[in-house]
TORMILUM-941900 format. One line per 2 residues: their letters; for each residue x, y, z of N, C-alpha, C. Coordinates in steps of 0.2 Angstrom, whole numbers, plus 5000, padded with zeros to 4 digits. Layout:
N
A	X,Y,Z,X,Y,Z,X,Y,Z; ...
END
This chain:
100
MN	4840,4612,5178,4841,4607,5173,4847,4609,5169; 4851,4604,5167,4857,4605,5163,4856,4603,5156
IN	4858,4607,5151,4858,4605,5144,4865,4605,5141; 4866,4599,5138,4873,4598,5135,4872,4601,5128
IN	4877,4605,5125,4876,4608,5119,4882,4605,5114; 4881,4606,5108,4886,4605,5103,4890,4611,5101
RF	4895,4610,5097,4899,4616,5095,4896,4621,5091; 4891,4620,5087,4887,4625,5084,4883,4629,5088
QL	4880,4626,5093,4876,4629,5098,4880,4634,5102; 4886,4631,5104,4891,4635,5108,4893,4642,5104
TD	4894,4641,5097,4896,4646,5093,4890,4652,5093; 4884,4649,5092,4878,4654,5092,4878,4658,5099
IF	4879,4654,5104,4879,4658,5111,4884,4663,5111; 4890,4662,5109,4896,4666,5109,4894,4672,5104
NI	4892,4671,5098,4890,4676,5093,4885,4681,5096; 4880,4678,5099,4875,4682,5102,4878,4687,5108
HY	4882,4684,5112,4885,4687,5118,4889,4693,5116; 4893,4692,5111,4898,4697,5108,4896,4701,5103
GV	4889,4701,5101,4886,4706,5097,4887,4704,5089; 4890,4698,5088,4891,4696,5081,4885,4696,5077
FY	4879,4694,5080,4873,4694,5077,4869,4700,5078; 4872,4706,5079,4868,4712,5080,4863,4713,5074
PI	4857,4715,5075,4854,4717,5082,4851,4712,5086; 4852,4705,5085,4850,4700,5089,4853,4700,5096
KK	4850,4700,5101,4853,4700,5108,4851,4694,5112; 4847,4689,5109,4845,4683,5112,4842,4679,5106
FV	4841,4672,5108,4838,4668,5103,4831,4671,5101; 4829,4670,5095,4823,4673,5093,4816,4670,5095
SK	4811,4674,5096,4805,4671,5098,4801,4668,5092; 4796,4664,5093,4793,4661,5087,4790,4666,5082
KD	4788,4672,5085,4785,4678,5080,4791,4680,5076; 4797,4682,5079,4803,4684,5076,4805,4679,5071
FE	4805,4673,5073,4807,4667,5068,4803,4667,5062; 4797,4667,5063,4792,4667,5057,4793,4674,5053
SI	4794,4679,5056,4795,4686,5052,4802,4686,5048; 4807,4683,5052,4813,4683,5048,4813,4678,5042
IK	4810,4673,5043,4809,4668,5037,4805,4671,5032; 4800,4674,5033,4795,4677,5028,4798,4684,5025
KM	4800,4688,5029,4802,4695,5027,4809,4697,5028; 4813,4693,5031,4820,4694,5032,4821,4700,5037
RM	4816,4701,5041,4816,4706,5046,4813,4704,5053; 4815,4706,5058,4812,4705,5065,4805,4708,5065
IN	4801,4706,5070,4794,4709,5071,4795,4717,5072; 4800,4719,5075,4801,4726,5076,4803,4730,5069
GE	4804,4727,5064,4806,4730,5057,4813,4730,5056; 4817,4728,5061,4825,4728,5059,4827,4722,5055
FF	4831,4724,5050,4833,4719,5045,4837,4714,5049; 4836,4707,5047,4840,4702,5050,4838,4696,5046
PI	4842,4693,5042,4840,4688,5037,4841,4681,5040; 4844,4680,5046,4845,4673,5048,4842,4672,5055
PI	4837,4667,5055,4834,4666,5062,4839,4662,5067; 4840,4665,5072,4845,4662,5077,4840,4659,5083
YF	4840,4652,5083,4836,4649,5088,4840,4643,5091; 4838,4641,5097,4842,4636,5100,4838,4629,5100
SI	4841,4625,5096,4837,4618,5095,4839,4613,5100; 4834,4609,5103,4835,4604,5107,4831,4598,5106
SK	4832,4593,5108,4828,4587,5107,4821,4587,5110; 4816,4583,5107,4809,4583,5110,4809,4581,5117
KK	4814,4576,5118,4814,4573,5125,4816,4579,5130; 4820,4583,5128,4822,4589,5133,4817,4594,5133
IN	4814,4595,5127,4808,4600,5127,4803,4598,5132; 4801,4592,5132,4796,4590,5137,4797,4591,5144
KI	4804,4591,5146,4806,4592,5153,4807,4600,5155; 4807,4604,5150,4808,4611,5151,4802,4615,5151
KK	4801,4620,5156,4795,4624,5156,4797,4631,5154; 4792,4634,5152,4793,4641,5150,4795,4645,5157
NE	4799,4650,5156,4801,4654,5162,4806,4650,5167; 4809,4645,5164,4814,4641,5168,4821,4643,5166
LV	4825,4643,5171,4832,4644,5170,4836,4637,5169; 4840,4637,5164,4843,4631,5162,4851,4632,5162
YI	4855,4627,5164,4862,4628,5164,4865,4624,5157; 4869,4628,5154,4872,4626,5148,4879,4623,5149
LY	4880,4617,5146,4886,4614,5147,4889,4612,5140; 4895,4613,5139,4899,4610,5133,4905,4606,5135
NK	4905,4600,5133,4910,4595,5135,4911,4595,5143; 4905,4595,5146,4904,4594,5153,4906,4600,5157
QY	4908,4606,5154,4910,4612,5157,4904,4617,5157; 4903,4620,5162,4898,4625,5163,4900,4631,5158
IC	4895,4633,5154,4896,4639,5149,4892,4645,5152; 4885,4644,5153,4881,4650,5155,4874,4647,5157
KL	4870,4652,5159,4863,4650,5161,4859,4654,5155; 4853,4650,5153,4849,4653,5149,4842,4653,5152
FI	4838,4659,5152,4832,4659,5154,4827,4658,5148; 4823,4653,5149,4818,4650,5144,4812,4655,5144
QN	4811,4659,5138,4806,4663,5138,4800,4660,5133; 4803,4657,5128,4798,4654,5123,4800,4647,5121
IY	4795,4643,5120,4796,4636,5118,4792,4635,5112; 4795,4633,5106,4791,4632,5100,4795,4627,5096
NF	4791,4624,5092,4794,4619,5087,4792,4620,5080; 4796,4618,5075,4794,4618,5068,4798,4613,5065
TK	4795,4611,5059,4798,4606,5055,4802,4609,5049; 4807,4606,5047,4811,4608,5041,4806,4610,5035
KR	4801,4606,5034,4796,4607,5029,4793,4614,5030; 4791,4615,5036,4787,4621,5038,4792,4627,5037
KL	4799,4626,5039,4804,4632,5038,4804,4633,5030; 4805,4628,5026,4805,4629,5019,4799,4632,5016
QF	4793,4631,5019,4787,4634,5016,4787,4642,5018; 4790,4643,5023,4790,4651,5025,4795,4654,5020
AK	4800,4651,5018,4805,4654,5014,4803,4655,5006; 4797,4652,5005,4795,4653,4998,4793,4660,4996
END
């Protein structure tokens, strides 16, 4: 499956790849996301205040399966492959509730 991304998603992919978001090495799992929002730490205890996640539409989510390989395109050009390990959703309201 191909997924077209925007400039912000492209920047996140590059930042992960080049270690800008160290110690993050991939988009975070739901457990890490919730831990980062609540404690500013990943579940392994490492400090990291920004949850880095890959956002896609509900329509695409329904087509993607866990443990699937997807091809990432930006402006119709191939960028990379991502292996989908976790699929989860949240609302902005829930994200704000975690941050309280």
